[in-house]
RODO-2510 file (C-alpha; in nm, 4 decimals, decimal comma):
residues 515
     n   res          X          Y          Z
     1     m    19,1079   -10,4604    10,6130
     2     k    19,0166   -10,2463    10,2731
     3     p    18,8003   -10,5894    10,1699
     4     l    18,7393   -10,5674    10,5275
     5     n    18,5748   -10,2386    10,5310
     6     q    18,4309   -10,2524    10,1562
     7     k    18,2247   -10,5707    10,3008
     8     s    18,0805   -10,3781    10,5846
     9     l    18,0230   -10,0905    10,3731
    10     e    17,7953   -10,2899    10,0972
    11     r    17,6463   -10,4391    10,3720
    12     i    17,5616   -10,1055    10,5596
    13     v    17,4096    -9,9581    10,1758
    14     s    17,2507   -10,3411    10,1384
    15     q    17,0095   -10,2781    10,4403
    16     k    16,9640    -9,8958    10,4069
    17     a    16,8364   -10,0044    10,0238
    18     l    16,5983   -10,2975    10,1930
    19     q    16,4795   -10,0616    10,4442
    20     i    16,4371    -9,8143    10,1429
    21     g    16,2375    -9,9955     9,9567
    22     s    16,0784   -10,1913    10,1777
    23     s    15,9070    -9,8407    10,2480
    24     f    15,5470    -9,7592    10,0931
    25     p    15,5886    -9,4571     9,8660
    26     c    15,9274    -9,6503     9,6924
    27     q    15,6505    -9,9587     9,6491
    28     i    15,4527    -9,7091     9,4755
    29     c    15,6352    -9,5502     9,2467
    30     v    15,7544    -9,8466     9,0884
    31     l    15,4708   -10,0029     9,0151
    32     g    15,4406    -9,6308     8,8492
    33     f    15,7712    -9,6849     8,6588
    34     l    15,6517   -10,0840     8,5676
    35     i    15,2585    -9,9246     8,4708
    36     g    15,4781    -9,6971     8,2304
    37     v    15,6608    -9,9601     8,0563
    38     c    15,3341   -10,2040     7,9486
    39     l    15,1796    -9,9328     7,8845
    40     t    15,4598    -9,7321     7,6440
    41     s    15,5223   -10,1538     7,5200
    42     l    15,1212   -10,1800     7,3812
    43     f    15,0781    -9,8162     7,2657
    44     l    15,3879    -9,9804     7,0266
    45     a    15,2437   -10,2533     6,9420
    46     a    14,9092   -10,1111     6,8132
    47     l    15,0723    -9,8176     6,5940
    48     t    15,2921   -10,1142     6,4597
    49     s    15,0189   -10,3646     6,3796
    50     l    14,7446   -10,1332     6,3958
    51     g    14,8216    -9,7924     6,2112
    52     t    14,5990    -9,7053     6,4409
    53     f    14,4757    -9,6948     6,7967
    54     e    14,0991    -9,5289     6,9823
    55     l    14,1345    -9,4590     7,3743
    56     c    13,8316    -9,3073     7,5067
    57     g    13,6526    -9,1666     7,1722
    58     i    14,0040    -9,0296     7,0358
    59     s    14,1409    -9,1009     6,7518
    60     y    14,5217    -9,1616     6,6618
    61     s    14,5430    -9,2036     6,3051
    62     a    14,8610    -9,1730     6,0821
    63     i    14,7928    -8,9907     5,7888
    64     s    14,9648    -9,2190     5,5325
    65     q    15,0020    -9,5679     5,5760
    66     g    15,3337    -9,5309     5,3903
    67     n    15,4749    -9,3398     5,7225
    68     s    15,4690    -9,6400     5,9592
    69     p    15,7077    -9,6498     6,2169
    70     l    15,8305    -9,9364     6,0081
    71     n    15,8591    -9,7290     5,7457
    72     s    15,8845    -9,4085     5,8048
    73     s    16,0656    -9,1377     5,6009
    74     s    16,2588    -8,7673     5,7190
    75     s    15,9010    -8,6634     5,7724
    76     g    15,8422    -8,8946     6,0491
    77     f    15,4972    -9,0047     6,0347
    78     i    15,2115    -8,7236     6,1055
    79     n    14,9239    -8,8403     6,3190
    80     t    14,5814    -8,6192     6,3251
    81     v    14,3434    -8,6557     6,6092
    82     s    13,9134    -8,6789     6,5630
    83     n    13,6146    -8,7219     6,7140
    84     s    13,4807    -9,0500     6,6315
    85     k    13,1248    -8,9319     6,6871
    86     f    13,1679    -8,6527     6,4497
    87     e    13,2804    -8,9321     6,1976
    88     r    12,9482    -9,1032     6,2933
    89     n    12,7496    -8,7587     6,2229
    90     e    12,8956    -8,6646     5,9305
    91     v    12,8031    -9,0553     5,7584
    92     f    12,5007    -9,0382     5,8852
    93     t    12,4637    -8,7258     5,7527
    94     e    12,6167    -8,7740     5,3867
    95     r    12,3729    -9,0943     5,3966
    96     w    12,0057    -8,8452     5,4658
    97     v    12,1481    -8,6346     5,1877
    98     d    12,1861    -8,9063     4,9326
    99     s    11,8150    -9,0471     5,0792
   100     k    11,7254    -8,6710     5,0302
   101     r    11,8510    -8,6214     4,7384
   102     s    11,6930    -8,9296     4,6136
   103     e    11,4020    -8,8579     4,7302
   104     n    11,3574    -8,4751     4,5696
   105     g    11,4758    -8,6446     4,2220
   106     a    11,1722    -8,8917     4,2554
   107     d    10,9479    -8,5707     4,3421
   108     d    11,0662    -8,3606     4,0945
   109     d    11,0083    -8,6596     3,8052
   110     r    10,6413    -8,6953     3,9461
   111     v    10,6280    -8,2894     3,8914
   112     s    10,7801    -8,3295     3,5671
   113     l    10,5393    -8,6582     3,4674
   114     l    10,2038    -8,4127     3,6289
   115     h    10,2998    -8,1406     3,4528
   116     s    10,3864    -8,3199     3,1286
   117     a    10,0318    -8,4611     3,1573
   118     w     9,8391    -8,1794     3,2378
   119     n     9,9744    -8,0220     2,8882
   120     s     9,9063    -8,3662     2,7034
   121     l     9,5414    -8,2719     2,8218
   122     l     9,5283    -7,8907     2,7071
   123     s     9,6988    -7,9616     2,3767
   124     e     9,4012    -8,1730     2,3393
   125     s     9,1922    -8,0042     2,4018
   126     v     9,3393    -7,7375     2,1374
   127     d     9,3930    -7,9450     1,8637
   128     g     9,0780    -8,2118     1,9416
   129     g     9,3498    -8,5141     1,9057
   130     s     9,4154    -8,7747     2,1328
   131     a     9,7556    -8,6522     2,2160
   132     f     9,6693    -8,7142     2,5920
   133     r     9,7099    -9,0633     2,4837
   134     h    10,0373    -9,0652     2,3369
   135     g    10,1897    -8,7845     2,5190
   136     a    10,1566    -8,8817     2,8889
   137     g    10,2246    -9,2031     2,9540
   138     l     9,9797    -9,2484     3,2392
   139     d     9,5758    -9,3041     3,2997
   140     r     9,3130    -8,9947     3,2141
   141     s     9,1693    -9,1046     3,5376
   142     a     9,4860    -9,1166     3,7250
   143     v     9,5455    -8,7104     3,6584
   144     p     9,4291    -8,5041     3,9881
   145     n     9,2322    -8,2150     3,8881
   146     a     9,4922    -7,9060     3,8522
   147     p     9,3389    -7,5934     4,0763
   148     h     9,5460    -7,2712     3,7803
   149     l     9,3104    -7,4562     3,4946
   150     e     8,9648    -7,4090     3,4187
   151     n     8,7136    -7,6140     3,2553
   152     c     8,7083    -7,4280     2,9344
   153     k     8,3667    -7,5971     2,7630
   154     l     8,1694    -7,5789     3,0904
   155     n     8,2318    -7,2123     3,1792
   156     e     8,1652    -7,0990     2,8420
   157     q     7,8029    -7,3267     2,8647
   158     t     7,7454    -7,1261     3,2149
   159     s     7,8283    -6,8223     3,0141
   160     e     7,6079    -6,9008     2,7597
   161     r     7,2789    -6,9323     3,0539
   162     l     7,3940    -6,6112     3,2037
   163     d     7,3976    -6,4832     2,8312
   164     k     7,0652    -6,5175     2,7559
   165     r     6,6834    -6,4374     2,8660
   166     h     6,4912    -6,7283     2,9984
   167     e     6,1327    -6,7272     2,8265
   168     n     5,9139    -6,4604     2,9387
   169     e     6,1881    -6,3045     3,1297
   170     r     6,3757    -5,9560     3,1616
   171     l     6,7229    -6,0705     3,2498
   172     p     6,8852    -6,3658     3,2492
   173     p     6,9408    -6,5863     3,5825
   174     w     7,1798    -6,3901     3,7338
   175     t     7,0208    -6,4512     4,0895
   176     t     7,1000    -6,8301     4,0417
   177     w     7,4156    -6,9941     4,2721
   178     k     7,7201    -6,9015     4,0469
   179     g     7,8632    -7,2785     3,9023
   180     l     7,5937    -7,5029     3,7822
   181     l     7,3762    -7,5893     4,1437
   182     d     7,0597    -7,4372     3,9656
   183     t     7,0903    -7,7919     3,6511
   184     h     7,0640    -7,9968     4,0245
   185     p     6,7462    -8,2381     3,9357
   186     a     6,6479    -8,1386     4,3279
   187     s     6,7082    -7,7051     4,2359
   188     m     6,5356    -7,7315     3,8643
   189     a     6,1601    -7,9187     4,0183
   190     n     6,1705    -7,6629     4,3307
   191     e     5,8765    -7,4343     4,2484
   192     q     5,9746    -7,2245     4,6076
   193     i     6,2672    -7,2138     4,4293
   194     e     6,1437    -7,0527     4,0769
   195     y     5,9337    -6,8342     4,2260
   196     f     6,1604    -6,6597     4,4420
   197     r     6,4623    -6,6075     4,1788
   198     d     6,2008    -6,4903     3,9021
   199     q     6,1194    -6,2263     4,2035
   200     a     6,4463    -6,1071     4,2413
   201     i     6,5003    -6,0584     3,8950
   202     s     6,1893    -5,9020     3,8675
   203     e     6,3308    -5,6216     4,0865
   204     g     6,6631    -5,6043     3,9399
   205     a     6,9311    -5,8663     3,9345
   206     y     7,3370    -5,7227     3,9357
   207     p     7,5515    -5,9472     3,6445
   208     p     7,7498    -6,2091     3,7722
   209     w     8,0811    -6,0529     3,5532
   210     i     8,1101    -5,7794     3,8256
   211     t     8,2939    -5,9195     4,1664
   212     g     8,2485    -5,7620     4,4671
   213     s     8,0027    -5,4141     4,5523
   214     d     7,9559    -5,0886     4,4862
   215     e     8,1995    -4,9969     4,7073
   216     e     8,5019    -5,2220     4,5612
   217     n     8,4516    -5,0747     4,2068
   218     y     8,4375    -4,7926     4,0050
   219     p     8,0998    -4,6131     4,1146
   220     v     7,7694    -4,7450     3,9993
   221     t     7,9290    -5,0085     3,8101
   222     r     7,6685    -5,2588     3,8496
   223     k     7,3813    -5,0839     3,7360
   224     v     7,6036    -4,9548     3,4406
   225     q     7,6551    -5,3276     3,3495
   226     r     7,3009    -5,3896     3,4516
   227     d     7,1621    -5,1263     3,1997
   228     i     7,4613    -5,1904     2,8685
   229     w     7,3400    -5,5463     2,8692
   230     l     7,0074    -5,4899     2,9070
   231     h     7,0454    -5,2656     2,6100
   232     q     7,2096    -5,4367     2,3924
   233     h     7,0237    -5,6725     2,4451
   234     p     6,6737    -5,6295     2,3352
   235     e     6,3777    -5,8774     2,3976
   236     n     6,2935    -5,8246     1,9993
   237     c     6,5392    -5,7224     1,7521
   238     r     6,2898    -5,6876     1,5219
   239     d     6,0771    -5,3995     1,6448
   240     p     6,0365    -5,1805     1,4620
   241     d     6,1271    -4,9004     1,7096
   242     v     6,5022    -5,0751     1,7641
   243     r     6,7880    -4,8816     1,5606
   244     f     7,1882    -5,0142     1,5545
   245     l     7,5421    -4,8626     1,4735
   246     v     7,7517    -5,1151     1,2738
   247     a     8,0838    -5,0912     1,2903
   248     e     8,4460    -5,2743     1,2237
   249     w     8,7182    -5,2625     1,4548
   250     e     8,9766    -5,0621     1,3238
   251     r     9,2893    -5,1639     1,1306
   252     l     9,5395    -4,9133     1,0605
   253     p     9,8428    -4,9224     1,0509
   254     g    10,0005    -4,9055     1,3821
   255     f     9,6779    -4,9386     1,5705
   256     g     9,7348    -5,1625     1,8463
   257     i     9,4264    -5,3092     2,0338
   258     g     9,4299    -5,0697     2,3193
   259     a     9,3480    -4,8055     2,0695
   260     q     9,1037    -5,0494     1,8669
   261     l     8,9009    -5,0781     2,2258
   262     v     8,9370    -4,6928     2,2888
   263     g     8,7581    -4,6555     1,9451
   264     m     8,4602    -4,9350     1,9935
   265     c     8,4542    -4,7629     2,3771
   266     g     8,3874    -4,3824     2,1536
   267     l     8,1105    -4,5715     1,9290
   268     l     7,9318    -4,7222     2,2121
   269     s     7,9046    -4,4391     2,3907
   270     i     7,7467    -4,2698     2,0941
   271     a     7,5059    -4,5853     2,0231
   272     i     7,3836    -4,5659     2,3770
   273     s     7,3825    -4,1955     2,3384
   274     e     7,1573    -4,2181     2,0696
   275     k     6,9491    -4,5134     2,1350
   276     r     7,0921    -4,7842     1,8820
   277     v     7,2043    -5,1645     1,9220
   278     l     7,5907    -5,1473     1,8848
   279     v     7,7031    -5,3899     1,6195
   280     t     8,1003    -5,5093     1,5499
   281     s     8,1543    -5,6309     1,2199
   282     y     8,5509    -5,7008     1,0676
   283     y     8,7887    -5,7991     1,3811
   284     n     9,1603    -5,8350     1,2110
   285     r     9,3305    -5,9846     1,5217
   286     a     9,0686    -6,2601     1,5039
   287     d     9,1446    -6,3315     1,0925
   288     h     9,3420    -6,6369     1,1611
   289     d     9,3140    -7,0230     1,1472
   290     g     9,2593    -7,0601     1,5569
   291     c     8,9413    -6,8622     1,4829
   292     k     8,6947    -7,0902     1,3654
   293     g     8,4023    -7,0552     1,1445
   294     s     8,1760    -6,8004     1,1721
   295     y     8,4138    -6,6587     1,4638
   296     r     8,6982    -6,6062     1,2060
   297     s     8,7252    -6,2055     1,1973
   298     s     8,5328    -6,1251     1,4683
   299     w     8,5335    -6,0135     1,8223
   300     s     8,3279    -6,3423     1,8809
   301     c     8,6347    -6,5520     1,8816
   302     y     8,7783    -6,4120     2,1951
   303     f     8,4924    -6,2692     2,3873
   304     f     8,0959    -6,3245     2,3662
   305     p     7,9187    -6,0810     2,1077
   306     e     7,8552    -5,7068     2,1868
   307     t     7,4577    -5,8136     2,1643
   308     s     7,2532    -6,1401     2,0474
   309     q     7,3061    -6,3343     1,7370
   310     e     6,9634    -6,2446     1,6867
   311     c     7,0103    -5,8541     1,6290
   312     r     7,3980    -5,8835     1,4355
   313     d     7,1449    -6,0655     1,1691
   314     h     6,9185    -5,8329     1,1130
   315     a     7,1337    -5,5736     1,1516
   316     f     7,3807    -5,6972     0,8982
   317     e     6,9958    -5,7503     0,6965
   318     l     6,9429    -5,3803     0,7121
   319     l     7,2673    -5,2320     0,5999
   320     g     7,1324    -5,3541     0,2881
   321     n     6,9009    -5,1561     0,2706
   322     k     6,9226    -4,8087     0,0919
   323     e     6,6037    -4,7603     0,2608
   324     a     6,6935    -4,8181     0,6406
   325     l     7,0111    -4,5715     0,5528
   326     e     6,8668    -4,3027     0,4669
   327     r     6,5412    -4,2968     0,7387
   328     g     6,8830    -4,3448     1,0154
   329     v     6,7682    -4,6899     1,1088
   330     i     7,0578    -4,7847     1,0610
   331     t     7,4194    -4,6034     1,0811
   332     t     7,8257    -4,7172     1,0599
   333     k     8,1064    -4,5516     1,1036
   334     d     8,1203    -4,3411     0,8639
   335     s     7,8220    -4,1669     0,9589
   336     y     8,0430    -3,9547     1,2347
   337     k     8,3618    -3,7424     1,2896
   338     s     8,6422    -3,8672     1,3824
   339     k     8,6583    -3,6824     1,7306
   340     e     8,2965    -3,7585     1,8564
   341     i     8,4405    -4,1353     1,8292
   342     w     8,7386    -4,0721     2,0173
   343     n     8,6557    -3,7639     2,1955
   344     g     8,2953    -3,8037     2,2695
   345     r     8,1250    -3,7432     2,5842
   346     a     8,0795    -4,0590     2,7914
   347     p     7,6931    -4,0819     2,8104
   348     r     7,5284    -3,8876     3,1214
   349     v     7,2508    -4,1502     3,0808
   350     w     7,4098    -4,2677     3,4812
   351     g     7,4478    -3,8984     3,5939
   352     e     7,8349    -3,8220     3,6704
   353     p     7,9515    -4,0695     3,8752
   354     w     8,2940    -4,0311     3,7975
   355     s     8,3104    -3,6234     3,9631
   356     f     8,4268    -3,8320     4,3316
   357     l     8,6544    -4,0600     4,1540
   358     q     9,0472    -3,9662     4,3221
   359     p     9,3134    -4,0637     4,1195
   360     t     9,5922    -4,2798     4,2613
   361     t     9,8778    -4,2203     3,9883
   362     e    10,1971    -4,1157     4,0598
   363     i    10,3794    -3,8869     3,8284
   364     n    10,8047    -3,8368     3,9248
   365     g    10,7540    -3,9407     4,3010
   366     s    10,4267    -3,7069     4,3224
   367     l    10,0705    -3,8531     4,3211
   368     v     9,8340    -3,6847     4,1083
   369     a     9,5250    -3,5607     4,2626
   370     f     9,3219    -3,5126     4,0142
   371     h     9,2632    -3,6462     3,6313
   372     r     9,1266    -3,4238     3,2604
   373     k     8,8983    -3,6165     3,1379
   374     m     8,7953    -3,8725     3,4465
   375     d     8,4483    -3,8892     3,2669
   376     q     8,6641    -4,0963     2,9720
   377     r     8,9052    -4,3176     3,2102
   378     w     8,5165    -4,4039     3,4233
   379     w     8,3406    -4,4810     3,0252
   380     r     8,6421    -4,6699     2,8516
   381     a     8,6524    -4,9238     3,2038
   382     q     8,2725    -5,0062     3,2054
   383     a     8,2636    -5,0247     2,8388
   384     v     8,5700    -5,2885     2,8139
   385     r     8,4469    -5,4655     3,1081
   386     y     8,1507    -5,5053     2,9488
   387     l     8,2947    -5,5970     2,5899
   388     m     8,5098    -5,8515     2,7795
   389     r     8,2335    -5,9901     3,0572
   390     f     8,2574    -6,3517     2,9237
   391     q     8,5385    -6,5337     2,7435
   392     t     8,5145    -6,7804     2,4534
   393     q     8,6252    -7,1058     2,4870
   394     y     8,8887    -7,0528     2,2499
   395     t     9,0426    -6,7797     2,5200
   396     c     9,0352    -6,9897     2,8017
   397     g     9,2507    -7,2192     2,6206
   398     l     9,4563    -7,0010     2,5296
   399     m     9,4568    -6,8806     2,9282
   400     n     9,4697    -7,2169     2,9988
   401     i     9,8469    -7,2326     2,8627
   402     a    10,0222    -6,9333     2,9476
   403     r     9,9033    -7,0665     3,2821
   404     n    10,0483    -7,3494     3,3073
   405     a    10,3148    -7,2768     3,1276
   406     a    10,4244    -6,9726     3,3960
   407     f    10,3645    -7,1677     3,6848
   408     g    10,2159    -7,4601     3,6115
   409     k    10,4871    -7,6842     3,7966
   410     e    10,4335    -7,4799     4,1080
   411     a    10,1052    -7,6019     4,0997
   412     a    10,1640    -7,9550     4,0344
   413     k    10,4238    -7,9333     4,3842
   414     m    10,1355    -7,7885     4,5468
   415     v     9,9054    -8,0874     4,4203
   416     l    10,1258    -8,4114     4,4498
   417     t    10,2098    -8,2758     4,7996
   418     s     9,8072    -8,3204     4,8964
   419     l     9,8172    -8,6848     4,7544
   420     g    10,0824    -8,8203     4,9082
   421     r    10,3384    -9,0173     4,8226
   422     e    10,1350    -9,2944     4,5977
   423     w    10,0692    -9,1182     4,2839
   424     p    10,0337    -9,1992     4,0160
   425     k     9,9888    -9,5614     4,1785
   426     d     9,6251    -9,6412     4,3393
   427     f     9,4582    -9,3010     4,2346
   428     e     9,1535    -9,2763     4,0421
   429     k     9,0062    -8,9139     4,0502
   430     q     8,5962    -8,9448     4,3117
   431     r     8,3648    -8,7645     4,0912
   432     s     8,0178    -8,6518     4,3539
   433     d     7,7445    -8,3821     4,3669
   434     i     7,8742    -8,1110     4,5219
   435     e     8,2498    -8,1623     4,3082
   436     e     8,0051    -8,1214     3,9966
   437     f     7,7346    -7,8828     4,0991
   438     v     7,9444    -7,6462     4,3743
   439     w     8,2826    -7,6979     4,3174
   440     s     8,2847    -7,6711     3,9862
   441     n     8,2518    -7,2997     3,9863
   442     h     8,6269    -7,2680     4,1293
   443     r     8,8484    -6,9064     4,0081
   444     p     9,1988    -7,0176     3,8280
   445     w     9,4464    -7,0975     4,1279
   446     i     9,7803    -6,7830     4,0879
   447     p    10,0377    -6,7450     4,3461
   448     r     9,8911    -6,5372     4,5794
   449     p    10,0093    -6,2017     4,6485
   450     l    10,0697    -6,1586     4,2881
   451     l    10,1743    -5,7883     4,1670
   452     s    10,1002    -5,8142     3,7518
   453     m    10,3128    -5,5806     3,5647
   454     h    10,2889    -5,4580     3,1944
   455     v    10,5804    -5,2940     3,0723
   456     r    10,5077    -5,0983     2,7644
   457     m    10,7832    -5,0462     2,5017
   458     g    10,8535    -5,1159     2,1567
   459     d    10,6015    -4,9611     1,9170
   460     k    10,5306    -4,6584     2,1743
   461     a    10,8591    -4,5718     2,1670
   462     c    10,7507    -4,3966     1,8248
   463     e    10,4471    -4,2452     1,9641
   464     m    10,6227    -4,0989     2,2685
   465     k    10,9000    -4,1425     2,5477
   466     v    10,9018    -4,4636     2,6774
   467     v    10,9971    -4,5570     3,0959
   468     e    11,2619    -4,7848     3,0860
   469     f    11,3475    -5,0536     3,1627
   470     e    11,5234    -5,0022     3,4763
   471     d    11,2339    -4,8413     3,6081
   472     y    10,9516    -5,0853     3,5957
   473     m    11,2411    -5,2989     3,8268
   474     h    11,2555    -5,0300     4,0608
   475     l    10,9189    -4,9496     4,1189
   476     a    10,8582    -5,3273     4,1558
   477     d    11,1410    -5,3132     4,4701
   478     r    10,9873    -5,0839     4,5902
   479     i    10,6276    -5,2275     4,6333
   480     r    10,8457    -5,5045     4,7092
   481     q    11,0114    -5,2855     5,0460
   482     r    10,6460    -5,1751     5,1603
   483     f    10,5011    -5,5543     5,1141
   484     p    10,7923    -5,7429     5,2221
   485     h    10,5150    -6,0660     5,1976
   486     l    10,5049    -5,9865     4,8089
   487     t    10,7468    -6,2816     4,6771
   488     s    10,5817    -6,2890     4,2901
   489     v    10,5453    -6,0850     3,9908
   490     w    10,4057    -6,1386     3,6474
   491     l    10,5372    -5,9350     3,3508
   492     s    10,3934    -5,8663     3,0434
   493     s    10,5472    -5,6777     2,7721
   494     e    10,6137    -5,6790     2,3470
   495     m    10,8115    -5,9783     2,2043
   496     q    11,0456    -5,8011     2,1295
   497     v    11,2188    -5,7785     2,4530
   498     r    11,1120    -6,0548     2,5443
   499     g    11,5383    -6,0858     2,5794
   500     r    11,6098    -5,8029     2,7687
   501     f    11,3130    -5,9142     3,0217
   502     f    11,5227    -6,2555     3,1131
   503     m    11,8655    -6,1113     3,1033
   504     l    11,7950    -5,8196     3,3563
   505     l    11,5642    -6,0530     3,5529
   506     r    11,8755    -6,3391     3,5560
   507     s    11,9788    -6,0751     3,8893
   508     s    11,6839    -6,0466     4,0342
   509     l    11,6746    -6,3341     4,2904
   510     h    11,4519    -6,1241     4,6059
   511     s    11,1273    -6,2205     4,3712
   512     t    10,9196    -6,5194     4,1668
   513     y    10,9033    -6,3895     3,7733
   514     f    10,6847    -6,5407     3,5890
   515     y    10,6585    -6,3917     3,2179
***
């Protein structure tokens, strides 16, 4: 009975199992189980053979090849998850950065090449040799114009024309277009232009070394500069009524160029008041090999002479004439007391235009509304402006070198941006009439806005308490806070404090400093 009962039980269970197995939910479960087994097998096979398996953009990778399922250590293998899109972006970014680094490197090379070419041109203009051909490494025609440099030879020629009278004229051709337009053949042959130019000169033209209107300068500056030029350039230097004051520049030890200029301003005031033509002689700061020939030991090495060469020659002739000295036709610096030279009154020829000057001086945080001796301040500004009215070719060259050293590379970057990436290949400077006669007259480029600051230290400390360098830096920061767009500062000072300058400037990264 027992075997029969057992078989009956098995038959009943089998029938129940068959009924359950034939149901739809059971079939789904079995199918899911089988699919899971298959996926697990595929997953293990992929890890074993490749070590990396990617699904739907997600990457599962073994950190170390030694941590594979076949030879895993007690630490097992460690998997990290990363987005493959990120990996591709990183690769692309690295390639782009490398490309830009390569481009920047090429740009740096081109900037250095152009900057060195300009340096070679400057060396050639100073030394008069062939520095460019040997040092630049490219043809002269491939060197674009430098916006921060001036054509010193052309500038001096233009200034000479503006510092001499034309025949039967009272004044130089100050009414002409700035530059060389009046030398264009069409302008020279135009009688109508010549007529109106002469008429304007006769009515009173203003000197070209003054920029802007009277409102933009010290009171009556344009008239004063014109009158000083007329006073210093008589039409006939050998006229018996023309008298002279001949004086050399101060050269006592400890006298800087500032003291020398103050002394010469006083002498020019005396000369104008006494209706004499001032003629300067020995200038110790021009007594070096850089000042060639007759320019050596003369103010005219740096700036145009204070009077014409004819007046200078005649004055030095009279200086050796005892009778002329006795009659007062000519005087010297020794003819006047020191107080007259250093603290003398400003000429009253133009009235008292300094009486309505408004000072803008700050001392210890307070604005000074009134200065003593405003007449001296006004006159010294006028006298210095006249004495420095035109640079010589030598001074122009020195300024070119200084600008190229300070921000020549900035200028090179700017020029190369306008040229494109072809330079120096397939490039040649183009010349046209408008470039030669009009565009040739331009002021040299400098970064703007630019704060110019002279730090007076060194030898001045023997005369007075000097302002600390940190105070200058604090002032520069105050100005930048008020004018945040001002990011360039031009610093100047004596040579002996240069090291301290650079040491302190390294901590000032918010501005570009030129020295």
